[in-house]
N, CA, C and O atoms as a GROMACS GRO file, in nm:
protein
  600
    1MET      N    1   0.084  -0.116   0.000
    1MET     CA    2   0.000   0.000   0.000
    1MET      C    3   0.089   0.124   0.000
    1MET      O    4   0.180   0.134   0.082
    2ILE      N    5   0.064   0.215  -0.091
    2ILE     CA    6   0.137   0.342  -0.097
    2ILE      C    7   0.062   0.444  -0.013
    2ILE      O    8  -0.059   0.461  -0.027
    3VAL      N    9   0.135   0.514   0.075
    3VAL     CA   10   0.078   0.616   0.161
    3VAL      C   11   0.160   0.744   0.148
    3VAL      O   12   0.277   0.740   0.112
    4TRP      N   13   0.097   0.856   0.179
    4TRP     CA   14   0.154   0.988   0.154
    4TRP      C   15   0.158   1.072   0.280
    4TRP      O   16   0.075   1.057   0.370
    5ARG      N   17   0.257   1.163   0.286
    5ARG     CA   18   0.269   1.262   0.393
    5ARG      C   19   0.323   1.392   0.334
    5ARG      O   20   0.410   1.390   0.248
    6LEU      N   21   0.270   1.503   0.382
    6LEU     CA   22   0.327   1.634   0.351
    6LEU      C   23   0.380   1.689   0.482
    6LEU      O   24   0.304   1.715   0.576
    7VAL      N   25   0.512   1.708   0.488
    7VAL     CA   26   0.578   1.747   0.612
    7VAL      C   27   0.666   1.869   0.587
    7VAL      O   28   0.705   1.895   0.474
    8LYS      N   29   0.696   1.943   0.693
    8LYS     CA   30   0.792   2.052   0.678
    8LYS      C   31   0.923   1.993   0.627
    8LYS      O   32   0.962   1.882   0.664
    9ALA      N   33   0.990   2.069   0.543
    9ALA     CA   34   1.113   2.021   0.479
    9ALA      C   35   1.209   1.964   0.583
    9ALA      O   36   1.239   2.027   0.684
   10GLY      N   37   1.255   1.843   0.554
   10GLY     CA   38   1.353   1.777   0.640
   10GLY      C   39   1.296   1.699   0.756
   10GLY      O   40   1.370   1.626   0.822
   11GLU      N   41   1.167   1.712   0.784
   11GLU     CA   42   1.105   1.643   0.898
   11GLU      C   43   1.041   1.513   0.852
   11GLU      O   44   0.919   1.502   0.845
   12HIS      N   45   1.124   1.416   0.820
   12HIS     CA   46   1.077   1.291   0.757
   12HIS      C   47   1.062   1.175   0.854
   12HIS      O   48   1.025   1.065   0.811
   13ALA      N   49   1.088   1.194   0.982
   13ALA     CA   50   1.084   1.084   1.078
   13ALA      C   51   0.946   1.019   1.081
   13ALA      O   52   0.844   1.088   1.079
   14LEU      N   53   0.945   0.888   1.087
   14LEU     CA   54   0.820   0.812   1.097
   14LEU      C   55   0.812   0.750   1.237
   14LEU      O   56   0.786   0.630   1.252
   15ASP      N   57   0.835   0.834   1.338
   15ASP     CA   58   0.843   0.784   1.475
   15ASP      C   59   0.721   0.814   1.560
   15ASP      O   60   0.712   0.765   1.673
   16GLY      N   61   0.627   0.892   1.510
   16GLY     CA   62   0.506   0.922   1.586
   16GLY      C   63   0.528   1.017   1.703
   16GLY      O   64   0.444   1.024   1.792
   17ALA      N   65   0.639   1.088   1.704
   17ALA     CA   66   0.670   1.176   1.817
   17ALA      C   67   0.568   1.288   1.835
   17ALA      O   68   0.536   1.325   1.948
   18GLY      N   69   0.516   1.341   1.727
   18GLY     CA   70   0.417   1.448   1.737
   18GLY      C   71   0.289   1.401   1.804
   18GLY      O   72   0.239   1.467   1.895
   19ALA      N   73   0.236   1.288   1.759
   19ALA     CA   74   0.113   1.235   1.820
   19ALA      C   75   0.139   1.190   1.964
   19ALA      O   76   0.051   1.202   2.049
   20LEU      N   77   0.257   1.139   1.991
   20LEU     CA   78   0.291   1.099   2.128
   20LEU      C   79   0.276   1.218   2.223
   20LEU      O   80   0.223   1.206   2.333
   21ARG      N   81   0.324   1.332   2.177
   21ARG     CA   82   0.323   1.451   2.262
   21ARG      C   83   0.191   1.526   2.261
   21ARG      O   84   0.143   1.570   2.365
   22PHE      N   85   0.130   1.539   2.140
   22PHE     CA   86   0.014   1.627   2.126
   22PHE      C   87  -0.116   1.555   2.094
   22PHE      O   88  -0.223   1.615   2.104
   23GLY      N   89  -0.110   1.429   2.055
   23GLY     CA   90  -0.229   1.361   2.005
   23GLY      C   91  -0.256   1.405   1.862
   23GLY      O   92  -0.169   1.464   1.798
   24GLY      N   93  -0.374   1.378   1.814
   24GLY     CA   94  -0.411   1.415   1.678
   24GLY      C   95  -0.562   1.411   1.665
   24GLY      O   96  -0.633   1.386   1.762
   25ARG      N   97  -0.610   1.436   1.546
   25ARG     CA   98  -0.754   1.433   1.522
   25ARG      C   99  -0.815   1.300   1.564
   25ARG      O  100  -0.928   1.295   1.612
   26TYR      N  101  -0.740   1.192   1.547
   26TYR     CA  102  -0.794   1.058   1.569
   26TYR      C  103  -0.734   0.984   1.688
   26TYR      O  104  -0.767   0.868   1.709
   27CYS      N  105  -0.648   1.048   1.766
   27CYS     CA  106  -0.587   0.978   1.880
   27CYS      C  107  -0.554   1.076   1.993
   27CYS      O  108  -0.536   1.195   1.970
   28SER      N  109  -0.548   1.022   2.112
   28SER     CA  110  -0.509   1.099   2.231
   28SER      C  111  -0.357   1.108   2.238
   28SER      O  112  -0.288   1.026   2.178
   29PRO      N  113  -0.304   1.206   2.311
   29PRO     CA  114  -0.160   1.207   2.337
   29PRO      C  115  -0.119   1.077   2.407
   29PRO      O  116  -0.199   1.015   2.478
   30GLY      N  117   0.005   1.037   2.386
   30GLY     CA  118   0.057   0.918   2.452
   30GLY      C  119   0.073   0.798   2.360
   30GLY      O  120   0.120   0.693   2.404
   31HIS      N  121   0.034   0.813   2.234
   31HIS     CA  122   0.048   0.703   2.137
   31HIS      C  123   0.139   0.749   2.023
   31HIS      O  124   0.122   0.859   1.970
   32ARG      N  125   0.233   0.665   1.986
   32ARG     CA  126   0.324   0.697   1.874
   32ARG      C  127   0.256   0.656   1.744
   32ARG      O  128   0.276   0.546   1.693
   33ILE      N  129   0.175   0.747   1.692
   33ILE     CA  130   0.096   0.723   1.571
   33ILE      C  131   0.147   0.816   1.461
   33ILE      O  132   0.160   0.936   1.482
   34VAL      N  133   0.176   0.760   1.344
   34VAL     CA  134   0.215   0.838   1.227
   34VAL      C  135   0.093   0.847   1.137
   34VAL      O  136   0.031   0.746   1.103
   35HIS      N  137   0.060   0.970   1.098
   35HIS     CA  138  -0.056   0.993   1.012
   35HIS      C  139  -0.012   1.002   0.866
   35HIS      O  140   0.075   1.082   0.832
   36PHE      N  141  -0.072   0.920   0.783
   36PHE     CA  142  -0.050   0.923   0.638
   36PHE      C  143  -0.184   0.951   0.570
   36PHE      O  144  -0.289   0.948   0.635
   37ALA      N  145  -0.181   0.977   0.442
   37ALA     CA  146  -0.301   0.990   0.361
   37ALA      C  147  -0.298   0.884   0.252
   37ALA      O  148  -0.191   0.844   0.206
   38SER      N  149  -0.415   0.839   0.212
   38SER     CA  150  -0.423   0.738   0.106
   38SER      C  151  -0.397   0.799  -0.031
   38SER      O  152  -0.368   0.726  -0.126
   39GLU      N  153  -0.406   0.930  -0.042
   39GLU     CA  154  -0.387   1.001  -0.169
   39GLU      C  155  -0.296   1.122  -0.145
   39GLU      O  156  -0.301   1.182  -0.038
   40ALA      N  157  -0.215   1.157  -0.242
   40ALA     CA  158  -0.128   1.274  -0.229
   40ALA      C  159  -0.210   1.401  -0.208
   40ALA      O  160  -0.173   1.486  -0.127
   41GLY      N  161  -0.320   1.413  -0.281
   41GLY     CA  162  -0.404   1.532  -0.269
   41GLY      C  163  -0.460   1.551  -0.130
   41GLY      O  164  -0.471   1.663  -0.081
   42LEU      N  165  -0.495   1.442  -0.064
   42LEU     CA  166  -0.546   1.452   0.073
   42LEU      C  167  -0.435   1.498   0.166
   42LEU      O  168  -0.460   1.578   0.257
   43ALA      N  169  -0.314   1.450   0.147
   43ALA     CA  170  -0.202   1.495   0.231
   43ALA      C  171  -0.184   1.646   0.220
   43ALA      O  172  -0.160   1.713   0.320
   44VAL      N  173  -0.196   1.700   0.099
   44VAL     CA  174  -0.183   1.844   0.077
   44VAL      C  175  -0.300   1.918   0.143
   44VAL      O  176  -0.279   2.018   0.212
   45LEU      N  177  -0.420   1.870   0.121
   45LEU     CA  178  -0.539   1.936   0.175
   45LEU      C  179  -0.538   1.940   0.327
   45LEU      O  180  -0.572   2.042   0.387
   46VAL      N  181  -0.500   1.831   0.390
   46VAL     CA  182  -0.495   1.827   0.536
   46VAL      C  183  -0.392   1.927   0.588
   46VAL      O  184  -0.420   2.002   0.681
   47GLN      N  185  -0.274   1.929   0.529
   47GLN     CA  186  -0.170   2.022   0.575
   47GLN      C  187  -0.213   2.167   0.552
   47GLN      O  188  -0.182   2.254   0.633
   48GLN      N  189  -0.284   2.192   0.444
   48GLN     CA  190  -0.330   2.327   0.413
   48GLN      C  191  -0.418   2.382   0.524
   48GLN      O  192  -0.415   2.502   0.552
   49ARG      N  193  -0.496   2.297   0.587
   49ARG     CA  194  -0.584   2.341   0.695
   49ARG      C  195  -0.506   2.396   0.814
   49ARG      O  196  -0.560   2.475   0.892
   50TYR      N  197  -0.381   2.357   0.828
   50TYR     CA  198  -0.302   2.399   0.944
   50TYR      C  199  -0.206   2.514   0.914
   50TYR      O  200  -0.128   2.554   1.000
   51LEU      N  201  -0.210   2.566   0.794
   51LEU     CA  202  -0.121   2.677   0.759
   51LEU      C  203  -0.158   2.802   0.838
   51LEU      O  204  -0.276   2.829   0.862
   52ALA      N  205  -0.057   2.877   0.878
   52ALA     CA  206  -0.080   3.001   0.952
   52ALA      C  207  -0.113   3.117   0.859
   52ALA      O  208  -0.155   3.223   0.905
   53GLU      N  209  -0.096   3.097   0.731
   53GLU     CA  210  -0.121   3.203   0.633
   53GLU      C  211  -0.194   3.143   0.513
   53GLU      O  212  -0.199   3.021   0.500
   54PRO      N  213  -0.249   3.227   0.426
   54PRO     CA  214  -0.316   3.172   0.308
   54PRO      C  215  -0.219   3.089   0.223
   54PRO      O  216  -0.102   3.124   0.209
   55ALA      N  217  -0.268   2.981   0.168
   55ALA     CA  218  -0.184   2.889   0.091
   55ALA      C  219  -0.113   2.960  -0.024
   55ALA      O  220   0.003   2.931  -0.053
   56GLU      N  221  -0.183   3.052  -0.090
   56GLU     CA  222  -0.123   3.114  -0.209
   56GLU      C  223  -0.006   3.206  -0.175
   56GLU      O  224   0.070   3.243  -0.265
   57THR      N  225   0.011   3.243  -0.048
   57THR     CA  226   0.126   3.325  -0.009
   57THR      C  227   0.223   3.250   0.082
   57THR      O  228   0.325   3.305   0.123
   58CYS      N  229   0.193   3.126   0.116
   58CYS     CA  230   0.279   3.047   0.205
   58CYS      C  231   0.400   2.995   0.129
   58CYS      O  232   0.387   2.913   0.038
   59ASP      N  233   0.518   3.045   0.166
   59ASP     CA  234   0.640   3.000   0.099
   59ASP      C  235   0.723   2.909   0.190
   59ASP      O  236   0.841   2.886   0.163
   60THR      N  237   0.663   2.859   0.296
   60THR     CA  238   0.731   2.764   0.384
   60THR      C  239   0.766   2.639   0.304
   60THR      O  240   0.680   2.584   0.235
   61PRO      N  241   0.890   2.592   0.312
   61PRO     CA  242   0.925   2.471   0.237
   61PRO      C  243   0.871   2.344   0.305
   61PRO      O  244   0.891   2.323   0.425
   62PHE      N  245   0.804   2.264   0.227
   62PHE     CA  246   0.754   2.134   0.270
   62PHE      C  247   0.815   2.027   0.181
   62PHE      O  248   0.874   2.057   0.077
   63ASP      N  249   0.800   1.903   0.222
   63ASP     CA  250   0.834   1.788   0.139
   63ASP      C  251   0.711   1.700   0.128
   63ASP      O  252   0.649   1.664   0.228
   64LEU      N  253   0.676   1.666   0.004
   64LEU     CA  254   0.569   1.570  -0.020
   64LEU      C  255   0.636   1.435  -0.034
   64LEU      O  256   0.721   1.415  -0.120
   65GLY      N  257   0.597   1.342   0.051
   65GLY     CA  258   0.664   1.213   0.053
   65GLY      C  259   0.567   1.096   0.048
   65GLY      O  260   0.450   1.108   0.085
   66TRP      N  261   0.620   0.985   0.003
   66TRP     CA  262   0.542   0.862  -0.001
   66TRP      C  263   0.631   0.746   0.040
   66TRP      O  264   0.754   0.753   0.031
   67THR      N  265   0.567   0.642   0.084
   67THR     CA  266   0.636   0.517   0.110
   67THR      C  267   0.538   0.404   0.081
   67THR      O  268   0.417   0.424   0.077
   68GLU      N  269   0.593   0.287   0.062
   68GLU     CA  270   0.509   0.169   0.038
   68GLU      C  271   0.521   0.077   0.159
   68GLU      O  272   0.631   0.039   0.200
   69ILE      N  273   0.406   0.043   0.214
   69ILE     CA  274   0.401  -0.042   0.333
   69ILE      C  275   0.337  -0.175   0.295
   69ILE      O  276   0.228  -0.178   0.238
   70ALA      N  277   0.404  -0.283   0.327
   70ALA     CA  278   0.357  -0.417   0.291
   70ALA      C  279   0.259  -0.469   0.397
   70ALA      O  280   0.283  -0.572   0.460
   71ALA      N  281   0.150  -0.396   0.415
   71ALA     CA  282   0.046  -0.437   0.509
   71ALA      C  283  -0.085  -0.372   0.465
   71ALA      O  284  -0.085  -0.266   0.403
   72MET      N  285  -0.194  -0.436   0.498
   72MET     CA  286  -0.326  -0.379   0.472
   72MET      C  287  -0.383  -0.332   0.606
   72MET      O  288  -0.367  -0.399   0.708
   73PRO      N  289  -0.451  -0.218   0.605
   73PRO     CA  290  -0.500  -0.164   0.731
   73PRO      C  291  -0.631  -0.229   0.778
   73PRO      O  292  -0.713  -0.273   0.698
   74GLU      N  293  -0.646  -0.233   0.909
   74GLU     CA  294  -0.778  -0.252   0.966
   74GLU      C  295  -0.856  -0.125   0.936
   74GLU      O  296  -0.800  -0.029   0.883
   75ARG      N  297  -0.986  -0.121   0.969
   75ARG     CA  298  -1.066  -0.002   0.942
   75ARG      C  299  -1.146   0.037   1.065
   75ARG      O  300  -1.205  -0.047   1.133
   76VAL      N  301  -1.147   0.167   1.092
   76VAL     CA  302  -1.236   0.222   1.194
   76VAL      C  303  -1.378   0.217   1.138
   76VAL      O  304  -1.399   0.260   1.025
   77PRO      N  305  -1.474   0.166   1.213
   77PRO     CA  306  -1.611   0.161   1.162
   77PRO      C  307  -1.662   0.301   1.128
   77PRO      O  308  -1.637   0.397   1.201
   78ASP      N  309  -1.734   0.313   1.017
   78ASP     CA  310  -1.796   0.440   0.981
   78ASP      C  311  -1.905   0.474   1.082
   78ASP      O  312  -1.962   0.386   1.145
   79GLY      N  313  -1.933   0.603   1.095
   79GLY     CA  314  -2.045   0.647   1.177
   79GLY      C  315  -2.013   0.676   1.322
   79GLY      O  316  -2.100   0.720   1.396
   80LEU      N  317  -1.889   0.652   1.365
   80LEU     CA  318  -1.854   0.683   1.503
   80LEU      C  319  -1.838   0.833   1.519
   80LEU      O  320  -1.790   0.901   1.428
   81ASP      N  321  -1.878   0.886   1.634
   81ASP     CA  322  -1.852   1.028   1.659
   81ASP      C  323  -1.704   1.044   1.696
   81ASP      O  324  -1.630   0.946   1.706
   82ARG      N  325  -1.663   1.168   1.716
   82ARG     CA  326  -1.521   1.197   1.740
   82ARG      C  327  -1.469   1.123   1.864
   82ARG      O  328  -1.362   1.062   1.859
   83ALA      N  329  -1.542   1.129   1.973
   83ALA     CA  330  -1.496   1.065   2.097
   83ALA      C  331  -1.484   0.914   2.080
   83ALA      O  332  -1.388   0.854   2.128
   84ASP      N  333  -1.581   0.852   2.013
   84ASP     CA  334  -1.575   0.707   1.992
   84ASP      C  335  -1.464   0.669   1.895
   84ASP      O  336  -1.402   0.563   1.909
   85THR      N  337  -1.438   0.755   1.796
   85THR     CA  338  -1.328   0.729   1.703
   85THR      C  339  -1.195   0.732   1.778
   85THR      O  340  -1.111   0.643   1.760
   86ILE      N  341  -1.176   0.833   1.860
   86ILE     CA  342  -1.052   0.843   1.938
   86ILE      C  343  -1.038   0.723   2.031
   86ILE      O  344  -0.928   0.668   2.045
   87ALA      N  345  -1.146   0.682   2.095
   87ALA     CA  346  -1.141   0.566   2.184
   87ALA      C  347  -1.103   0.440   2.107
   87ALA      O  348  -1.025   0.358   2.155
   88PHE      N  349  -1.159   0.424   1.986
   88PHE     CA  350  -1.128   0.308   1.902
   88PHE      C  351  -0.980   0.307   1.866
   88PHE      O  352  -0.912   0.205   1.879
   89VAL      N  353  -0.930   0.423   1.820
   89VAL     CA  354  -0.790   0.432   1.778
   89VAL      C  355  -0.696   0.412   1.897
   89VAL      O  356  -0.595   0.342   1.885
   90ASP      N  357  -0.729   0.472   2.010
   90ASP     CA  358  -0.644   0.454   2.128
   90ASP      C  359  -0.637   0.307   2.170
   90ASP      O  360  -0.530   0.258   2.205
   91ALA      N  361  -0.750   0.237   2.166
   91ALA     CA  362  -0.752   0.095   2.201
   91ALA      C  363  -0.671   0.013   2.102
   91ALA      O  364  -0.596  -0.077   2.140
   92TRP      N  365  -0.686   0.046   1.973
   92TRP     CA  366  -0.608  -0.022   1.868
   92TRP      C  367  -0.459  -0.002   1.892
   92TRP      O  368  -0.381  -0.097   1.885
   93ALA      N  369  -0.420   0.122   1.919
   93ALA     CA  370  -0.278   0.152   1.940
   93ALA      C  371  -0.224   0.079   2.063
   93ALA      O  372  -0.114   0.024   2.060
   94GLY      N  373  -0.301   0.079   2.169
   94GLY     CA  374  -0.256   0.014   2.291
   94GLY      C  375  -0.241  -0.137   2.276
   94GLY      O  376  -0.152  -0.197   2.338
   95ALA      N  377  -0.326  -0.197   2.194
   95ALA     CA  378  -0.320  -0.342   2.174
   95ALA      C  379  -0.212  -0.382   2.074
   95ALA      O  380  -0.168  -0.497   2.072
   96ALA      N  381  -0.168  -0.287   1.990
   96ALA     CA  382  -0.066  -0.313   1.886
   96ALA      C  383  -0.101  -0.436   1.804
   96ALA      O  384  -0.014  -0.518   1.773
   97ARG      N  385  -0.231  -0.450   1.769
   97ARG     CA  386  -0.273  -0.573   1.700
   97ARG      C  387  -0.247  -0.569   1.549
   97ARG      O  388  -0.248  -0.673   1.484
   98SER      N  389  -0.224  -0.449   1.494
   98SER     CA  390  -0.187  -0.439   1.353
   98SER      C  391  -0.104  -0.313   1.334
   98SER      O  392  -0.107  -0.223   1.417
   99LEU      N  393  -0.031  -0.309   1.224
   99LEU     CA  394   0.054  -0.194   1.195
   99LEU      C  395  -0.027  -0.073   1.151
   99LEU      O  396   0.004   0.040   1.189
  100LEU      N  397  -0.131  -0.096   1.069
  100LEU     CA  398  -0.205   0.013   1.006
  100LEU      C  399  -0.352   0.010   1.042
  100LEU      O  400  -0.411  -0.095   1.066
  101LEU      N  401  -0.411   0.130   1.045
  101LEU     CA  402  -0.554   0.147   1.068
  101LEU      C  403  -0.602   0.257   0.976
  101LEU      O  404  -0.543   0.365   0.972
  102ALA      N  405  -0.709   0.232   0.901
  102ALA     CA  406  -0.766   0.331   0.810
  102ALA      C  407  -0.888   0.394   0.874
  102ALA      O  408  -0.971   0.326   0.934
  103VAL      N  409  -0.898   0.524   0.861
  103VAL     CA  410  -1.016   0.598   0.906
  103VAL      C  411  -1.058   0.691   0.793
  103VAL      O  412  -0.974   0.757   0.732
  104ARG      N  413  -1.187   0.696   0.767
  104ARG     CA  414  -1.236   0.783   0.661
  104ARG      C  415  -1.200   0.927   0.697
  104ARG      O  416  -1.224   0.971   0.810
  105SER      N  417  -1.144   1.000   0.603
  105SER     CA  418  -1.102   1.137   0.628
  105SER      C  419  -1.221   1.227   0.658
  105SER      O  420  -1.322   1.223   0.588
  106ALA      N  421  -1.208   1.309   0.763
  106ALA     CA  422  -1.310   1.409   0.793
  106ALA      C  423  -1.303   1.525   0.694
  106ALA      O  424  -1.401   1.596   0.674
  107VAL      N  425  -1.187   1.544   0.632
  107VAL     CA  426  -1.168   1.653   0.536
  107VAL      C  427  -1.219   1.614   0.398
  107VAL      O  428  -1.282   1.694   0.330
  108LEU      N  429  -1.191   1.491   0.357
  108LEU     CA  430  -1.231   1.440   0.226
  108LEU      C  431  -1.276   1.295   0.244
  108LEU      O  432  -1.194   1.204   0.234
  109PRO      N  433  -1.406   1.273   0.271
  109PRO     CA  434  -1.453   1.139   0.307
  109PRO      C  435  -1.433   1.032   0.199
  109PRO      O  436  -1.448   0.913   0.227
  110GLU      N  437  -1.400   1.073   0.078
  110GLU     CA  438  -1.374   0.975  -0.028
  110GLU      C  439  -1.236   0.912  -0.016
  110GLU      O  440  -1.203   0.818  -0.089
  111ALA      N  441  -1.155   0.963   0.074
  111ALA     CA  442  -1.019   0.912   0.095
  111ALA      C  443  -1.001   0.874   0.242
  111ALA      O  444  -1.087   0.902   0.326
  112ASP      N  445  -0.890   0.811   0.270
  112ASP     CA  446  -0.863   0.763   0.406
  112ASP      C  447  -0.739   0.827   0.464
  112ASP      O  448  -0.642   0.858   0.394
  113VAL      N  449  -0.743   0.847   0.595
  113VAL     CA  450  -0.623   0.873   0.672
  113VAL      C  451  -0.574   0.736   0.718
  113VAL      O  452  -0.651   0.658   0.774
  114ILE      N  453  -0.449   0.707   0.694
  114ILE     CA  454  -0.390   0.579   0.733
  114ILE      C  455  -0.301   0.605   0.853
  114ILE      O  456  -0.204   0.680   0.845
  115LEU      N  457  -0.334   0.542   0.963
  115LEU     CA  458  -0.257   0.558   1.086
  115LEU      C  459  -0.161   0.440   1.099
  115LEU      O  460  -0.200   0.325   1.081
  116MET      N  461  -0.036   0.470   1.132
  116MET     CA  462   0.062   0.365   1.154
  116MET      C  463   0.104   0.369   1.301
  116MET      O  464   0.141   0.474   1.354
  117ASN      N  465   0.097   0.254   1.366
  117ASN     CA  466   0.139   0.242   1.504
  117ASN      C  467   0.291   0.225   1.506
  117ASN      O  468   0.342   0.117   1.476
  118ALA      N  469   0.363   0.331   1.542
  118ALA     CA  470   0.509   0.326   1.542
  118ALA      C  471   0.564   0.234   1.650
  118ALA      O  472   0.683   0.203   1.650
  119ASP      N  473   0.480   0.190   1.743
  119ASP     CA  474   0.522   0.094   1.845
  119ASP      C  475   0.498  -0.051   1.803
  119ASP      O  476   0.537  -0.143   1.875
  120HIS      N  477   0.436  -0.072   1.689
  120HIS     CA  478   0.412  -0.209   1.640
  120HIS      C  479   0.546  -0.269   1.596
  120HIS      O  480   0.629  -0.197   1.540
  121PRO      N  481   0.568  -0.398   1.619
  121PRO     CA  482   0.696  -0.459   1.580
  121PRO      C  483   0.730  -0.443   1.432
  121PRO      O  484   0.848  -0.437   1.398
  122ALA      N  485   0.632  -0.435   1.344
  122ALA     CA  486   0.659  -0.422   1.201
  122ALA      C  487   0.692  -0.279   1.158
  122ALA      O  488   0.731  -0.257   1.044
  123ALA      N  489   0.677  -0.182   1.246
  123ALA     CA  490   0.702  -0.042   1.209
  123ALA      C  491   0.846  -0.022   1.162
  123ALA      O  492   0.872   0.062   1.076
  124GLY      N  493   0.938  -0.096   1.218
  124GLY     CA  494   1.079  -0.083   1.179
  124GLY      C  495   1.108  -0.129   1.037
  124GLY      O  496   1.216  -0.101   0.985
  125THR      N  497   1.015  -0.199   0.975
  125THR     CA  498   1.035  -0.246   0.837
  125THR      C  499   0.983  -0.147   0.733
  125THR      O  500   1.003  -0.167   0.613
  126VAL      N  501   0.918  -0.040   0.778
  126VAL     CA  502   0.861   0.058   0.684
  126VAL      C  503   0.974   0.142   0.625
  126VAL      O  504   1.052   0.202   0.700
  127PRO      N  505   0.984   0.147   0.492
  127PRO     CA  506   1.091   0.226   0.430
  127PRO      C  507   1.074   0.375   0.457
  127PRO      O  508   0.962   0.422   0.478
  128PRO      N  509   1.183   0.450   0.457
  128PRO     CA  510   1.172   0.595   0.474
  128PRO      C  511   1.096   0.657   0.358
  128PRO      O  512   1.080   0.596   0.252
  129LEU      N  513   1.051   0.779   0.378
  129LEU     CA  514   0.978   0.850   0.274
  129LEU      C  515   1.069   0.880   0.155
  129LEU      O  516   1.186   0.914   0.171
  130THR      N  517   1.013   0.866   0.036
  130THR     CA  518   1.072   0.921  -0.086
  130THR      C  519   1.006   1.058  -0.103
  130THR      O  520   0.884   1.066  -0.109
  131VAL      N  521   1.086   1.164  -0.110
  131VAL     CA  522   1.027   1.299  -0.105
  131VAL      C  523   1.067   1.384  -0.224
  131VAL      O  524   1.165   1.359  -0.294
  132ARG      N  525   0.986   1.486  -0.244
  132ARG     CA  526   1.016   1.593  -0.338
  132ARG      C  527   0.976   1.724  -0.273
  132ARG      O  528   0.886   1.727  -0.190
  133PRO      N  529   1.043   1.834  -0.309
  133PRO     CA  530   1.007   1.963  -0.251
  133PRO      C  531   0.864   2.003  -0.290
  133PRO      O  532   0.816   1.971  -0.399
  134PHE      N  533   0.799   2.073  -0.199
  134PHE     CA  534   0.662   2.121  -0.223
  134PHE      C  535   0.648   2.257  -0.157
  134PHE      O  536   0.687   2.275  -0.042
  135ARG      N  537   0.591   2.351  -0.230
  135ARG     CA  538   0.559   2.483  -0.175
  135ARG      C  539   0.417   2.519  -0.216
  135ARG      O  540   0.382   2.514  -0.334
  136PHE      N  541   0.338   2.555  -0.118
  136PHE     CA  542   0.199   2.591  -0.146
  136PHE      C  543   0.191   2.709  -0.242
  136PHE      O  544   0.110   2.707  -0.335
  137ALA      N  545   0.274   2.811  -0.222
  137ALA     CA  546   0.268   2.932  -0.305
  137ALA      C  547   0.294   2.901  -0.452
  137ALA      O  548   0.242   2.972  -0.540
  138GLN      N  549   0.372   2.799  -0.482
  138GLN     CA  550   0.401   2.765  -0.621
  138GLN      C  551   0.288   2.687  -0.686
  138GLN      O  552   0.271   2.693  -0.808
  139CYS      N  553   0.209   2.615  -0.608
  139CYS     CA  554   0.104   2.532  -0.669
  139CYS      C  555  -0.036   2.588  -0.653
  139CYS      O  556  -0.123   2.562  -0.735
  140LEU      N  557  -0.059   2.665  -0.548
  140LEU     CA  558  -0.195   2.710  -0.520
  140LEU      C  559  -0.212   2.860  -0.534
  140LEU      O  560  -0.303   2.919  -0.476
  141HIS      N  561  -0.124   2.923  -0.612
  141HIS     CA  562  -0.140   3.065  -0.639
  141HIS      C  563  -0.263   3.085  -0.730
  141HIS      O  564  -0.311   2.990  -0.791
  142ARG      N  565  -0.311   3.206  -0.736
  142ARG     CA  566  -0.426   3.234  -0.823
  142ARG      C  567  -0.378   3.233  -0.968
  142ARG      O  568  -0.281   3.301  -1.001
  143PRO      N  569  -0.445   3.157  -1.054
  143PRO     CA  570  -0.401   3.150  -1.193
  143PRO      C  571  -0.412   3.285  -1.263
  143PRO      O  572  -0.508   3.358  -1.240
  144PRO      N  573  -0.316   3.320  -1.348
  144PRO     CA  574  -0.317   3.450  -1.414
  144PRO      C  575  -0.439   3.469  -1.504
  144PRO      O  576  -0.481   3.583  -1.526
  145MET      N  577  -0.496   3.362  -1.555
  145MET     CA  578  -0.610   3.375  -1.645
  145MET      C  579  -0.744   3.374  -1.573
  145MET      O  580  -0.849   3.370  -1.637
  146LEU      N  581  -0.742   3.376  -1.439
  146LEU     CA  582  -0.866   3.366  -1.362
  146LEU      C  583  -0.965   3.475  -1.400
  146LEU      O  584  -1.086   3.450  -1.407
  147GLY      N  585  -0.916   3.596  -1.424
  147GLY     CA  586  -1.003   3.708  -1.459
  147GLY      C  587  -1.084   3.685  -1.586
  147GLY      O  588  -1.192   3.742  -1.601
  148ARG      N  589  -1.035   3.604  -1.675
  148ARG     CA  590  -1.106   3.576  -1.800
  148ARG      C  591  -1.233   3.495  -1.778
  148ARG      O  592  -1.326   3.500  -1.859
  149TYR      N  593  -1.238   3.421  -1.669
  149TYR     CA  594  -1.349   3.328  -1.648
  149TYR      C  595  -1.448   3.374  -1.542
  149TYR      O  596  -1.549   3.307  -1.519
  150SER      N  597  -1.420   3.486  -1.476
  150SER     CA  598  -1.512   3.527  -1.370
  150SER      C  599  -1.601   3.641  -1.411
  150SER      O  600  -1.684   3.687  -1.332
   0.00000   0.00000   0.00000
């Protein structure tokens, strides 16, 4: 399975340190969970929500990365509210019963957020990200021909 991440340039660690310290949309603090997206576009869209400035003027350097993981994810049941989703993910992480867990994206429900338990024994077999530079200002600027169509 190919999974995607958009990270600040140079921050390629797949150790779950951020979720361990701060938690995430789908987990409480205290779990080493790495968040991936099932699609490159979802990785960009999710990161865009956290920008401190408009995307078209954000020149912060990011890296768009992917890796291939030789595992299929379990799935969080659809229809759970936020608290039940977090409880499900926390229990999954604590049990370390599988490497990956898929949850339908709250941002783009047609795609999945893929959670990797960095404490699972198989986490050490996941290859590092293959990355390329990414800048929001270069891709999401207003097109010069926009005035012709409005």
